[in-house]
SERO-4910 file (N, C-alpha, C, O; in steps of 0.05 Angstrom, whole numbers):
BEGIN
 pado doro    nc1    nc2    nc3   cac1   cac2   cac3    cc1    cc2    cc3    oc1    oc2    oc3
  Met    A    803   -609   -383    792   -615   -411    799   -590   -425    784   -570   -423
  Ser    A    821   -589   -440    831   -565   -454    830   -575   -487    843   -594   -496
  Ser    A    814   -560   -500    816   -566   -528    831   -544   -543    832   -546   -568
  Gly    A    842   -525   -532    859   -505   -543    842   -483   -552    852   -465   -565
  Leu    A    815   -482   -545    798   -461   -552    791   -449   -527    787   -464   -508
  Ser    A    789   -420   -522    782   -406   -500    754   -396   -504    748   -385   -526
  Phe    A    738   -398   -486    712   -386   -486    706   -377   -456    719   -383   -436
  Val    A    683   -360   -457    673   -347   -432    647   -363   -424    630   -365   -441
  Val    A    644   -372   -402    623   -386   -392    604   -366   -383    613   -348   -368
  Glu    A    577   -364   -389    562   -347   -384    553   -350   -357    549   -374   -350
  Pro    A    549   -330   -339    545   -332   -310    519   -350   -305    518   -364   -285
  Gln    A    500   -350   -319    475   -364   -317    480   -393   -321    469   -409   -306
  Leu    A    496   -401   -340    502   -429   -343    518   -442   -320    513   -465   -314
  Glu    A    537   -428   -306    547   -437   -282    531   -438   -258    534   -456   -241
  Leu    A    513   -420   -254    496   -420   -233    473   -435   -236    460   -442   -216
  Ala    A    467   -443   -264    442   -459   -264    446   -488   -249    426   -500   -240
  Val    A    468   -497   -248    472   -525   -238    497   -526   -220    514   -544   -221
  Arg    A    499   -507   -204    522   -504   -181    520   -527   -165    499   -528   -153
  Pro    A    536   -546   -160    535   -568   -142    533   -559   -113    546   -541   -104
  Ala    A    515   -574    -99    512   -567    -75    534   -578    -53    544   -601    -56
  Ala    A    542   -563    -31    561   -571    -16    553   -596      4    533   -595     18
  Asp    A    570   -617      3    560   -641     16    584   -651     34    605   -659     23
  Pro    A    581   -651     60    601   -654     80    613   -683     84    634   -688     96
  His    A    594   -703     71    601   -729     69    616   -740     45    623   -763     42
  Ala    A    620   -721     28    636   -729      4    662   -744      5    671   -759    -13
  Arg    A    673   -738     28    700   -752     32    699   -780     37    719   -795     32
  Leu    A    675   -790     47    670   -816     57    661   -833     31    661   -858     35
  Arg    A    655   -823      7    646   -841    -11    670   -849    -31    691   -835    -30
  Thr    A    669   -866    -46    685   -875    -66    682   -856    -91    660   -846    -95
  Gln    A    699   -853   -106    694   -837   -132    675   -850   -149    661   -836   -163
  Val    A    672   -871   -148    648   -886   -168    622   -876   -157    607   -863   -172
  Asp    A    617   -881   -132    592   -874   -118    586   -841   -122    565   -830   -124
  Asp    A    609   -830   -122    602   -797   -122    595   -793   -149    574   -781   -154
  Ser    A    609   -803   -170    604   -796   -199    578   -804   -201    561   -788   -210
  Glu    A    570   -830   -194    538   -840   -198    518   -820   -184    496   -813   -194
  Gln    A    527   -811   -160    506   -793   -151    504   -767   -164    483   -754   -166
  Lys    A    528   -758   -175    526   -733   -190    514   -738   -215    501   -720   -226
  Glu    A    517   -759   -225    498   -765   -251    471   -766   -248    456   -758   -266
  Arg    A    461   -777   -224    433   -776   -217    425   -750   -213    403   -742   -221
  Arg    A    442   -732   -201    435   -707   -195    430   -690   -218    409   -678   -222
  Phe    A    452   -692   -235    448   -677   -260    421   -681   -278    408   -665   -291
  Arg    A    418   -708   -274    394   -718   -293    367   -709   -283    348   -703   -298
  Arg    A    366   -707   -258    343   -693   -243    341   -664   -249    319   -654   -255
  Ile    A    363   -649   -248    361   -620   -255    356   -621   -286    340   -604   -294
  Leu    A    367   -635   -302    361   -637   -332    327   -640   -336    314   -627   -351
  Leu    A    319   -656   -322    292   -660   -326    276   -634   -316    257   -627   -329
  Arg    A    284   -622   -295    270   -600   -286    272   -577   -305    253   -563   -311
  Lys    A    299   -573   -316    304   -550   -336    288   -556   -360    278   -536   -371
  Gln    A    284   -580   -370    268   -584   -391    236   -578   -391    223   -570   -411
  Gln    A    227   -584   -363    201   -578   -356    198   -548   -357    176   -537   -362
  Gln    A    223   -534   -353    219   -503   -349    225   -490   -378    221   -466   -382
  Gly    A    234   -506   -397    242   -497   -419    267   -476   -419    269   -458   -435
  Asp    A    285   -481   -399    308   -471   -394    333   -481   -411    348   -498   -400
  Leu    A    338   -472   -435    355   -480   -453    386   -476   -442    404   -492   -445
  Ala    A    388   -455   -431    418   -452   -422    421   -470   -400    444   -479   -398
  Gly    A    403   -478   -381    408   -495   -359    408   -522   -371    425   -538   -362
  Met    A    393   -529   -387    396   -555   -401    425   -562   -413    436   -584   -412
  Ala    A    435   -540   -425    460   -542   -439    479   -548   -415    494   -568   -415
  Ala    A    477   -530   -395    499   -537   -372    500   -566   -360    519   -578   -351
  Cys    A    473   -575   -360    472   -603   -348    487   -624   -370    503   -642   -364
  Tyr    A    479   -618   -394    492   -635   -415    522   -636   -411    535   -656   -411
  Ile    A    531   -611   -407    561   -608   -406    572   -624   -381    590   -641   -382
  His    A    559   -617   -360    566   -633   -333    565   -666   -336    583   -681   -329
  Leu    A    543   -672   -347    539   -700   -355    561   -711   -373    573   -732   -368
  Gly    A    564   -696   -394    589   -702   -414    616   -704   -398    632   -722   -403
  Asp    A    619   -686   -380    645   -690   -366    645   -715   -345    664   -730   -344
  Leu    A    625   -718   -333    623   -744   -318    630   -770   -336    647   -786   -329
  Leu    A    615   -771   -358    618   -797   -376    644   -795   -386    655   -817   -387
  Leu    A    659   -776   -393    685   -774   -402    705   -783   -385    724   -797   -393
  Ser    A    701   -776   -359    720   -785   -336    721   -812   -334    742   -823   -328
  Arg    A    698   -826   -338    692   -855   -337    700   -868   -361    698   -893   -363
  Gly    A    709   -852   -381    724   -868   -407    698   -872   -423    699   -888   -442
  Glu    A    675   -861   -420    653   -866   -442    653   -844   -462    636   -826   -459
  Ser    A    669   -845   -480    674   -815   -493    654   -814   -516    645   -791   -522
  Glu    A    646   -833   -529    624   -831   -549    596   -817   -538    584   -799   -550
  Glu    A    589   -828   -514    563   -816   -499    570   -792   -490    552   -775   -489
  Ala    A    594   -784   -481    604   -759   -471    601   -738   -494    592   -716   -491
  Gly    A    612   -749   -520    607   -732   -542    578   -722   -547    571   -699   -549
  Glu    A    562   -741   -549    531   -738   -552    523   -715   -534    509   -697   -543
  His    A    532   -715   -511    518   -696   -494    531   -671   -498    517   -650   -493
  Tyr    A    558   -668   -506    569   -643   -511    557   -631   -537    552   -607   -539
  Arg    A    554   -649   -556    533   -636   -582    510   -630   -574    501   -609   -584
  Arg    A    494   -641   -557    468   -632   -548    472   -606   -534    456   -587   -538
  Ala    A    491   -603   -518    494   -578   -504    503   -553   -526    496   -530   -523
  Leu    A    515   -561   -543    524   -538   -565    501   -531   -581    498   -508   -590
  Asp    A    481   -552   -586    456   -542   -599    438   -530   -584    424   -513   -596
  Leu    A    432   -535   -557    418   -521   -538    430   -490   -534    417   -470   -533
  Ser    A    454   -492   -533    469   -461   -529    461   -442   -551    454   -419   -548
  Arg    A    463   -455   -575    459   -441   -597    433   -433   -600    429   -412   -613
  Lys    A    413   -447   -591    381   -446   -593    379   -421   -571    366   -401   -577
  Ala    A    392   -422   -547    386   -402   -526    395   -375   -535    383   -353   -532
  His    A    420   -379   -547    430   -353   -561    414   -338   -581    412   -314   -582
  Glu    A    402   -355   -596    381   -348   -619    358   -335   -607    348   -314   -615
  Arg    A    349   -350   -583    323   -338   -570    329   -309   -558    313   -290   -560
  Arg    A    354   -307   -544    361   -277   -534    364   -260   -553    358   -236   -550
  Gln    A    373   -270   -576    378   -250   -599    351   -239   -610    347   -215   -612
  Ala    A    333   -257   -615    305   -253   -620    294   -230   -599    285   -209   -608
  Leu    A    295   -236   -577    287   -220   -556    293   -194   -554    279   -175   -545
  Ala    A    321   -192   -564    332   -164   -566    327   -149   -584    332   -125   -582
  Arg    A    315   -159   -607    308   -145   -629    287   -129   -625    272   -136   -607
  Pro    A    280   -104   -640    259    -91   -637    236   -101   -653    214    -89   -651
***
């Protein structure tokens, strides 16, 4: 997914939802794998929402958007990407507010 824009992924976003290693992944079909990943990221998203972890929530929405886009569900994927962007902005504003004296 290359939009021509380059950006730096903050380490906490990547670590917030790092996929777990699964030794049986080769045995599943791509559809089953995609559905399993979606369920996993939705569970993680609920946990991040309960924790108030804006960066973690944004990371989940990005991963969900990627899964949806890979299935051809571009409208819903776009909604997830927009939510991720909004949450990232809020997380940034929160960090900026905490950094101010």
